Phi, psi and omega in degrees: 000139186274154187280146180296152181274150176291159186315300181290336181288318181292315184300316179297317179298316180296316178306318187273001175091024179280109184298319179305314178301320184290310181300316181298315175298322176297310179302323185285323191254340196306305189291321181293330182288316177304318181290324176298312184293334183288318183298335180276310183275330174073020178217115192291327174298307177301322182295312178302320182301312177303313179292318181296318179299319181298314180297320180295317176290333181292316182287312184300323182252027184298326178291343186257004185292133175237072188259130184262334177243216185282165180294314182305311178298324176295320181295316181286329174301307190294320174294320188294319182294323173302310177300325176294315176306311179301313184293327179291318178305309176314309181302314171301314173301317182291321174301317181301307180302312182297323179300307182297319185293316188293333180270007176076014181272155175265139178286134170293131175249143184303153187291343182278140173271158182299319172299324174290320179292316178304323180293307179305321180290317181293328179289324176291318183295328176298329184269355181288144171318148186307316179286320178303308180302310183303309180302316181299312180297313178300326187279304189270321182275313178269357175058036176274152181280162184293332177286327174291318182296313183300323181286315178303315179260005177057051169219176190283154172298334180295320184291319176304317179305302182304314178300324178284320171309309179299318175297313182299324183291314181301316187291317179302313187289322185280333180263008180301312182290337184272340187253000000 
């Protein structure tokens, strides 16, 4: 196992695209960030989604990073902000729903039936590349955490993240017309 990099050094390495530095940061912070997000959201799946999303954005925007304090404090602040945004979104949706219900209006539902949507999702999942498909199924259908999938398949958590992002992108593109 490699020795951890000092704070500013790890930030520089991540900015330059060093996967090892990113993985080191992910491994060091992932669980505590999920626990922190859970204390705000009270939903383990949403908490994990927020943390995974934050790490994905961190990697995608690594060259633009302008972190004034420690990487760890930046990550906790980013997770906090995403959790607050999610809670605000929930509140807006609830108010919208309550407003329409109070007026006696029915809420418009998409034209797609749940069974049809599930069939469409499974068809697209079946077209995913083999590793991507396996990882997506383990994550979304069997509800395994990224670390569990990585251990089970003997690959890195970073690979899991990349494959999930790839699968979701394909699903969004393919299902856009059916939703």
